[in-house]
N, C-alpha and C positions, 0 to 999 in steps of 0.2 A: 472640472474633469465627468467626467459621465459617466453611469455605469457601463456603459457597453466597453471606455476608453481604459475603466480597471478591469475589467476581467480581459481584457485584450494582452495588459502589461501581464498580471499576474499571470496566466497562459504562458504566456514566451520567455517569462524568468523562468519557469518547472520545465521547460523540455528544452534548454541549454546544453549544445556539448558537451557529455565528458561527466554529466552530472543526473543522479537519481534523484530520489526523494528517501527519508531515512521515517520509517513507522516506528513511532515512541509513543503509541498511544494505548499502552495495552492499558487495560481496565484493573479496576484494584484484586479482585480474583486471580486473572492474566499473569499481573505481574507475581504475584504472592508467589502463583508456580513458580516460575521463573526465578525469583529469589531463594526460594527453600531448595529448587535443585542445588545452588552454593551454601548452602547452608545461614542462609539468614533471613530475617524477621522483614520484613513490610512492613512496614511505618510512613508515615508522610517524611520525616525527617531524613528516613535511608532514600526515599524515594527522590526526593529531591536532591540528598546528594549526588546519587549515580546520573540522572538527571542532565545535570546540571554538568557533568564533568563531562561526557559524553559531549553534549551540545557546546562545551567548552575547547573544545578538541583546537588547537591551532592547527589549521592549516583544511580545516574540515569542509569550510565552503568551497572550498575546490573542487572535490567532489557530491555535494552538496546542494541540490539546489529549493530542497524545499523542506520541512517537516513537518509531520502528522503528529499533532499534541494531545495529549487526554486534558480533559477541562479542571483538574485539577494542576494539571503543569504549565497550563495558559496564563492563569491568575499567579503561578509562586519567581519569584527572586532566585537568581542563580545562590551561587554560595561568594560571592561578591557582592550580595545586593543589587545586580543587577534585574529587573523583567524577563524574563524568560524569553517573550516576545524578542523585546530589543536587544537581550546577547544573541538572537538568530539574525537578525538583518542587521547586527555592526561585522556578521561576517558571509553579509549579504545573501541571506536563508530569507527562504520564503514561512513563517509562520504558519503553517492549517492546524484544522481543529479537528478531532471523530467531533461528531455529530446525532449518529443513533444509539438508541438504549438497550440495542440487544439482545437477541433475539427470543423466540417462544414456540412451541411445538404449533402447526397451522390447521385449527381447525377441519375435519372432515378430511384430514391427508397425514394418516398417517405413517410416523417419517421423517414428514416435510419440516419445515420450519420458517416462522415470517420473520424482519425483522423490525421492531418497533421504535418509534421516536416521529413520526409527522406530529403530531397535536405540539404547538409551541412550538413548530421550529424555526416560523419566520422570526419572531421574540428573540428566540435566543440567540438565532442568527446573529442580528441588531448587538446582542451583549460582547458576541464573541469577535466580530468588526471592532469592536469598542473595544476591544483591548488586546487587536493588535493581528488577530487572525486573516488573510488576507484569500485560504482554501478551505472543503471542508472535504471527508471523508464519510463514506458510510456506505457498510456490508451489509449484503445478503448472501445467502448460502447456500449452493445445493448439491443435497447427499443425490451419491450416483448407487443403485444398485440392479439389481435386472430389472426393478421397476419404477423407482425412483430414478430422475424428479416426475411425480405425478405431473401432468398437462396442470394442472390447477396450481401446483406449485411456483411452477414458470411464470405463468402469465402475473399470478399474482405478487412473484419478489421484482419481473421486472417493474410494473406499475411503480409500489412502492419507489423503485429507484428513481424512477422520472421522475416524479411525485417530488422528491428531495431533489434531486436535480435541477427543471423546475424554480423551488423555491431558492435554493441558493446563488439562478443568476437571477431572481427579480430580485435579488436587494446586494452587486452586486459581489457577488461571493464564487468561486472557481469550483464546481464540483466535484471530487474525481470518487468515481462510479466503479464501485467492486462487486460482480456476480461474480463470486469465490465456489468454483466447483471443485466440492473438497478432494481432498487425497486419500482419504478413511477407505477401505474394500479391498479390494482387489480383482476388481476391473483391470482390463483390458487398458492399451493405450488407443486401440479404435472406438471403445465404447467409449472414452473421455472424451473422444476428439469429436463423436455423435453427440454427445449428452450438451460438451461445449459448445458446437454449434448450434441448436436449439436453443439455449439461453440467451447467445449475443445475439442473434435474430429479433426475438422474442423485445430483448430488452434493447434493440434502438428501435424498432415499430414502436413498444410505450414512449422513448424518448424523443421521436415523431410527433406522436398524438400528440405530446406536452411542448411540444414548438423551442424545446430544449436545442439552445446555438450548440452543435458539435463540433463549432471551432474552437469552442469558450471552453469545452471539458476532456478532464484525462481520463482515459479507461483502466482501470485498476482489473486484471482478467489474472486466473491460474494458466500458468502454462500446460499443456495438453501432454498429462505422464500417467503410466499405468497409474496405480491403488497400490498405495503404500508394501501390501501384503501378495500383489505381485513383483515378479522379478523386474530389474531397474532399463528402462533404456535406453540410448547409449545418449550423450547432448544431441547428434548427427537427426537418430528420430524422434528427439524431442520436438526440436527445432521445424524437421521439415511440416510433422501433422501439427504443431502450432502456429508456423503461417499460412498452411492449407487454410485451416478451418477460419485462421482472423484474414484471407484473402476474401474467400466468400461472403463474409458476413457485416466486418466493421469497413464504415466507410470512409472513405481518402480526407472526408475530413476534417476526423478527427487528428489535431495537430501533433498527440502521444500517449503509447499506451506504457506503462510503466508495470509492471510484474511483481504481482505478490509472490510472498518462498513458498507460505502454505507446505508447510513440512519438508522440505528441500534442508539438508547441512548445507553448511554459508559456501562448502565448496561444489556443491549440486547445483548449488545458483547460480554462482558464476560461469561454471564450466556449462551449463545451458546458456543463458543469455549471451553469452561472448559468439556458442555454436547458432543462433537468431540472429544476432547480426553479424557475424559472418556467411551469411546469406545471398547477399548481394543486398542492392537497394531496395526500401519500401516505401508506401508510400505514408510510413507515419514514426515518429520518433520512439524508439524499441530502445528502457531503460526499466531501470526497479524500482517497486518500491514497496523495501526489506523491513523485516521487524527483524526476527526472533538470526534469521543469517546475515544482517547488519553486526545484531549488536550482541550475541551469543562470545566471541569472542574474547570483550569487553567489559561481559559483566563474568566470565571464569578470570580474567583479569585483576576485577577490584575485587570481591571477595567480601566485599562490605566493610572494605577498611579505604580510608583516606589516605593510607602512605602509600598507596596502588594508582593514587590518582595517575600519576606520569603514565605506566604502564597502562591503565586503561585508555586511556586520550590514542596512545600509541597503536593499541588493539586499532579502536573505532576505525583511525586515522586510516590503516593498511585495509582494512576490507571496503573502506569506503574508494578506497585509489584503487583496486584491485577490481568493484562493482563500473567505477569509472571506464577503468579499459577495456573492459567487458560491453560496458555500453557500445564502446565503437568498435569491437572485436577487436582489440588487440591484445588482453587477456593471454594469456599460460599461464601453467602450473607450473612453471620455477618461480614465477614471481613470487607464487606463497612462500616461496625462503628468504 
């Protein structure tokens, strides 16, 4: 199989109808915060226990097409002694891997940040691929204020995302390109739309410069929403603003757009995705790549105890099923019950 065939086959599996991507790639500091919220210490054994439980939920592959793993998890075995990538493949779920090395302040751009990890990326991807990963994820963030993001930050972050995507495709790994416009702040829906359009224009210009095959990548953007310190917008308003921006700047060649949840509650993320998919046919598959919005109920059900394994898996499967319905515009609030 050629690299091109590999890329096409993986992309096709990731955008199946009624399915989305689970982001289970929390770094050690992030998962420690999630566990602290339920009174659990983050140890390697506890991380393995929790992730093994949710990834082995019976029927998960009906609604989840791919899982983004943290590097630690990629090399771990499940509670039953099965390598995690093999566990996912047994459910017809594609294993993926987070490959960026986190962010730091962007020099000479106060308030802006840049993502690290391009050095040695090609060699790391070969290791991850040999371990079973078939796609990768890289996140850059864009802060919103009256003056942010700066032009410098927009261009620098877009360039990094494009270089990452090109490196992935060169070794047969499908890139998820994640330009996250952060929800932090009190900005309006209109301000978020303006920033999102500017960011996405620059990202696709950079992807073009680096000759990234748009047909073999997934875009993981933010929805267009007001800042979390502003009044919430209705799902219909979020859908209208989001699709208006995307129709202006996202090429139809991109096969799939898998939204991040970015600070939304599980219910909000599902409602907004459903509204987007209830807005008529679009050029792309519009789905989800949620982390906390898929996992939060499962983490609460687990509470750090293996005795709660069945309840943990039921909670995981429920949110996956509801978002699978929203992927097709078939979700209703009544289904929460």
